[in-house]
C-alpha positions in Angstrom: 0.1 0.0 0.0 3.0 2.6 0.8 4.3 2.0 -2.6 1.0 3.0 -4.4 0.3 6.3 -2.1 3.8 7.5 -3.1 3.1 7.1 -6.8 -0.1 8.9 -6.1 1.5 11.6 -4.4 4.4 11.9 -6.9 1.9 13.0 -10.1 0.5 16.4 -8.1 4.1 17.1 -7.0 5.4 17.1 -10.4 2.5 19.2 -11.7 3.4 21.6 -9.1 6.6 22.5 -10.3 5.5 25.7 -12.3 3.9 28.1 -9.9 0.6 29.7 -11.2 2.3 32.9 -10.9 5.0 32.0 -13.9 2.7 29.6 -16.0 1.8 31.9 -18.8 3.4 34.8 -20.5 0.4 37.0 -19.8 1.3 37.1 -16.2 4.5 38.7 -17.3 2.6 41.5 -18.9 2.6 43.6 -15.9 6.4 44.3 -15.7 7.4 43.1 -19.3 4.7 44.4 -21.6 6.5 44.9 -24.8 8.7 41.9 -24.4 5.4 39.5 -24.5 3.7 41.4 -27.1 6.7 41.0 -29.2 6.8 37.1 -28.3 2.8 36.8 -29.4 4.0 37.6 -32.8 6.1 34.4 -32.9 5.8 30.7 -33.6 7.0 30.1 -30.3 3.7 31.5 -28.7 2.2 28.7 -30.9 4.1 25.7 -30.5 1.4 24.1 -29.0 -1.0 22.1 -31.7 -4.3 23.7 -30.7 -2.5 27.3 -31.7 -0.8 26.1 -35.1 -3.0 24.4 -37.9 0.0 22.8 -39.6 1.4 21.5 -36.4 -1.9 19.8 -35.7 -2.3 18.7 -39.4 0.6 17.2 -39.2 0.0 15.2 -36.3 -3.3 14.2 -37.4 -1.8 12.8 -40.6 0.8 10.9 -38.8 -1.8 9.3 -36.4 -3.8 8.1 -39.2 -0.7 6.8 -41.1 0.9 5.3 -37.7 -2.6 4.1 -36.4 -1.3 5.6 -33.0 -3.8 8.3 -31.1 -2.9 11.9 -31.9 -1.7 12.4 -28.3 1.0 9.8 -28.4 2.5 11.8 -31.1 2.3 14.7 -29.6 3.9 13.8 -26.1 7.1 12.7 -28.8 7.0 15.9 -30.4 6.6 18.0 -27.4 10.1 17.0 -26.5 10.9 20.1 -28.0 7.4 21.9 -28.7 6.0 22.0 -25.1 9.4 20.7 -23.2 7.5 21.6 -19.6 4.6 18.8 -20.4 4.5 16.7 -17.7 3.9 13.5 -19.3 7.0 12.2 -21.1 5.4 9.0 -22.9 2.1 6.7 -23.5 2.1 3.4 -22.3 1.1 0.9 -25.0 -1.8 0.2 -22.4 -3.0 3.8 -22.8 -2.3 3.4 -26.9 -4.8 0.4 -27.1 -7.4 2.0 -24.7 -7.6 5.0 -26.6 -8.2 3.1 -29.7 -11.6 2.2 -27.7 -12.3 5.7 -26.9 -10.6 5.4 -23.3 -8.0 8.0 -22.5 -6.4 8.5 -19.6 -7.6 11.6 -17.9 -4.0 12.9 -16.5 -2.4 12.6 -20.0 -5.4 14.7 -21.4 -4.7 17.3 -18.6 -0.8 17.5 -19.1 -1.5 18.0 -22.9 -3.9 20.6 -22.5 -2.3 22.4 -19.2 -2.1 25.9 -19.4 1.6 26.6 -19.4 1.7 23.6 -22.1 -0.8 25.4 -24.1 1.2 28.7 -23.8 3.9 27.6 -26.1 7.5 28.1 -25.7 7.1 31.0 -23.1 8.6 32.6 -20.4 9.0 29.9 -18.0 10.6 27.9 -20.7 13.6 29.8 -21.5 13.9 31.6 -19.0 14.0 28.8 -16.3 16.4 26.8 -17.6 19.5 26.6 -15.0 21.9 24.8 -17.4 22.1 23.3 -21.0 24.0 19.8 -21.6 25.1 20.1 -25.0 24.7 17.4 -27.1 25.1 16.2 -31.0 22.8 13.5 -30.8 19.3 14.2 -32.1 17.3 11.9 -29.5 18.9 14.6 -27.1 17.0 17.9 -27.9 14.5 19.5 -26.2 13.9 19.0 -22.7 16.4 15.9 -22.6 19.0 18.5 -22.6 17.6 20.7 -19.9 18.4 21.2 -16.3 15.7 23.6 -14.8 16.2 26.1 -12.5 14.2 26.8 -9.5 10.4 27.4 -10.3 10.8 31.4 -8.9 14.0 32.0 -10.4 14.1 33.8 -14.1 17.4 33.7 -15.9 19.0 35.9 -17.9 22.0 37.4 -19.5 22.5 40.0 -16.3 24.2 39.7 -13.1 23.0 42.4 -11.3 19.4 42.2 -12.7 16.8 42.3 -9.7 12.9 42.0 -9.3 10.5 42.4 -6.6 7.9 39.1 -8.2 10.9 36.6 -8.8 14.3 36.0 -7.8 17.2 36.1 -10.7 20.2 34.5 -12.3 22.8 34.9 -15.0 23.6 31.7 -17.4 26.3 31.3 -19.8 23.9 30.2 -22.5 22.6 33.8 -22.3 25.8 34.9 -23.3 26.2 32.3 -25.8 22.7 32.3 -26.6 23.2 29.7 -29.7 23.7 26.8 -27.3 19.4 28.1 -26.1 18.7 27.9 -30.0 20.3 24.7 -30.3 18.5 22.9 -27.7 15.6 22.4 -29.7 17.1 23.7 -33.3 20.4 21.6 -33.5 18.8 18.8 -35.2 16.2 16.0 -35.1 15.4 12.8 -37.1 12.6 10.8 -38.0 11.4 6.9 -37.0 13.9 5.6 -39.6 17.0 7.5 -38.2 16.6 10.2 -41.1 17.9 13.8 -40.0 15.0 15.9 -41.2 16.1 19.2 -40.1 19.7 20.2 -39.2 19.9 24.1 -38.9 22.3 23.7 -35.9 24.9 21.5 -38.3 24.4 23.5 -41.2 25.6 26.6 -39.3 28.7 25.0 -37.8 29.9 23.8 -41.0 29.2 27.2 -42.6 32.2 28.6 -40.3 29.7 31.3 -38.8 30.5 33.1 -35.4 27.1 35.1 -36.0 24.6 34.3 -33.0 21.2 33.2 -34.0 19.6 35.9 -32.1 21.2 38.9 -34.5 18.7 37.9 -37.1 15.9 36.0 -35.3 15.1 38.8 -32.6 16.7 42.1 -33.4 19.6 44.3 -33.4 20.3 45.6 -29.7 18.4 48.5 -28.6 19.2 50.7 -25.4 15.8 50.8 -23.7 14.4 49.2 -19.9 13.3 45.4 -19.8 10.6 46.2 -17.2 8.4 49.0 -16.4 7.8 48.8 -12.7 10.2 50.8 -9.7 12.2 48.7 -7.7 13.6 50.0 -4.2 12.7 53.3 -5.4 14.2 53.9 -8.7 13.6 52.0 -12.5 15.2 49.4 -13.8 18.5 50.1 -15.7 18.4 51.1 -19.3 20.2 48.0 -21.3 21.2 46.8 -25.0 18.2 44.2 -25.5 16.8 42.7 -28.1 13.1 42.2 -29.2 11.6 38.8 -28.7 10.5 38.4 -32.2 11.9 34.6 -33.0 11.5 36.1 -36.3 10.3 34.1 -39.3 8.8 35.0 -42.7 5.4 36.4 -40.7 6.7 38.8 -38.5 9.6 40.6 -39.7 12.1 41.3 -42.8 14.4 38.3 -42.4 13.4 37.1 -46.1 14.6 39.9 -47.5 18.0 40.2 -45.7 18.4 36.2 -46.1 19.2 36.6 -49.9 21.1 38.6 -52.4 18.9 38.6 -55.8 20.3 39.5 -59.1 19.3 39.0 -62.6 20.6 39.5 -66.1 19.5 39.0 -69.7 22.2 37.6 -72.4 21.8 35.4 -75.5 18.0 34.7 -74.9 18.0 33.4 -71.4 17.4 34.9 -68.1 19.9 34.3 -65.7 19.1 34.7 -61.6 21.5 34.6 -58.6 20.4 34.0 -55.5 23.2 34.5 -52.8 22.4 33.2 -49.3 23.5 35.2 -46.8 22.6 33.3 -43.6 24.7 30.8 -41.9 22.1 27.7 -42.8 20.5 26.6 -45.8 17.6 28.4 -47.2 14.8 27.3 -46.3 15.8 25.4 -43.5 14.0 23.6 -40.4 10.9 21.9 -41.2 11.5 20.2 -44.5 7.9 21.0 -45.9 8.6 24.7 -46.7 9.5 26.1 -50.1 11.0 28.9 -52.2 9.4 29.8 -55.7 11.2 31.7 -58.2 8.5 32.9 -61.0 9.8 34.8 -64.3 6.7 36.6 -65.9 7.5 37.2 -69.6 4.3 38.9 -70.8 1.8 36.4 -71.1 4.1 33.4 -70.4 4.8 32.3 -66.8 7.6 30.0 -65.9 8.5 29.0 -62.3 11.0 26.8 -60.5 10.8 25.5 -56.6 13.4 25.1 -54.2 12.3 22.6 -51.6 12.9 19.2 -50.2 11.1 15.7 -51.0 10.5 12.8 -48.7 8.9 9.5 -49.8 7.4 6.7 -47.3 8.2 3.0 -47.5 5.8 2.6 -50.7 7.1 5.4 -52.5 4.5 8.0 -52.1 5.1 11.7 -51.0 5.1 12.2 -47.1 5.7 14.4 -44.3 9.4 14.4 -43.4 8.9 12.5 -40.2 7.3 9.5 -41.9 9.8 9.5 -44.9 11.9 6.5 -45.4 13.8 8.5 -47.9 14.9 12.1 -49.1 14.3 11.9 -52.8 14.9 15.7 -53.8 16.9 18.5 -51.6 17.7 21.6 -53.8 18.4 23.8 -51.2 20.6 26.9 -51.2 23.6 26.2 -49.1 25.1 28.7 -46.5 27.1 31.3 -48.7 26.2 29.6 -52.1 25.4 31.5 -55.0 22.8 29.7 -56.4 22.2 30.2 -60.5 18.4 29.7 -61.7 17.9 30.2 -65.9 14.8 30.3 -67.9 14.9 30.1 -71.7 13.4 33.6 -72.6 10.1 32.4 -75.0 10.3 34.1 -78.5 6.9 35.4 -77.8 7.9 37.6 -75.0 7.3 40.9 -74.0 9.6 43.9 -73.7 9.7 43.8 -69.8 10.4 40.6 -67.7 8.7 40.6 -63.9 10.5 38.6 -61.6 8.7 36.9 -58.4 10.8 35.5 -55.5 8.8 34.6 -52.7 8.6 31.8 -49.5 5.6 29.4 -48.7 5.4 27.9 -45.1 4.5 24.5 -46.9 5.0 23.1 -50.2 2.3 22.4 -52.8 2.6 18.7 -52.3 2.3 18.6 -48.6 -0.6 21.3 -48.6 -2.6 19.0 -50.5 -2.4 15.7 -48.3 -2.5 17.8 -45.3 -5.3 20.1 -46.4 -4.2 23.1 -44.2 -7.0 25.9 -44.5 -5.6 28.7 -42.6 -4.5 31.5 -44.7 -1.5 31.8 -43.2 -0.2 29.1 -44.8 -1.5 29.7 -48.7 0.2 33.3 -48.5 3.4 34.1 -50.6 5.7 35.8 -48.4 7.7 38.3 -50.6 11.6 37.7 -51.0 12.2 39.9 -53.7 10.6 41.3 -57.2 12.5 42.6 -60.1 11.8 44.0 -63.1 14.0 44.0 -66.2 14.1 45.6 -69.8 14.7 43.4 -72.8 
């Protein structure tokens, strides 16, 4: 009997590790409004499947193909998507019971806890005491994290003070790539195929630039908080916007590639020069760049993307891909040359449109994501050339 009492007590103690004071980012707005407002524009704030239609559609697709509950796949993906989720695995018994509509209430509560649905929020990044760096794709997310005391927020400043929580400085905020690569270094699928490797791409590029220099913002002089501490306002410091910028919420696409074009001997030549220390696109292997050349009424286009096939040779999501059959993404520092033959019935002007898509056409058809965010063309460059 004593054994069962200990087990029952363990669940609430583990779940109680996060105080209600720090569970969600909205609790931090009172002091850090501008920080939270910027964070809300990011995918970090939408890392839970209930807030990201593409992620949810991918889980549903995988659930159908693998004949496993969506919740079981979500728990696995939560290693990075929701690293503070209390449940770390689903037992085979529960997987079987869910097949007949009987789930475990504790599992459902863990998956939908307020601090889990809040995404990669303050209590994720700023409560990490230590990072155990690893190149092993199975050691991503919470498996490489040592959490700090619940009431302590970790950051880059040794002299930070707050009346609401304790503060602590940590090396991974002074060298922030360590923090980013907790999740963004690499990852592999069930067939042990690497399906994203942004951190590895960065290391191979030889760059010394920090991820935050592009994906947050340039440093700006301002106060991190707007409250009085011991009779005075906090110091003005050089800090960055918490944008975690992507295609949707910044100008990062326009800065990623230098684009040049010329016409010679009946051919249009476009140079795409990658100025980033990783492939373009990188990360989720369903992303795509489209190059359109408009010759009057004639449209020609080429795509930059990856393609995975399942064990039956069909196009599938990267996480179920047994083989990567196509990958023409632009390498770091590469000058990619794209050419088009100019049609004989061309106009006197060529219009070039280069844009980014959050999901390529093949996966869009398979996953049936309806949110307009995933149907939008995010501009990289538009050029006009006279012939």
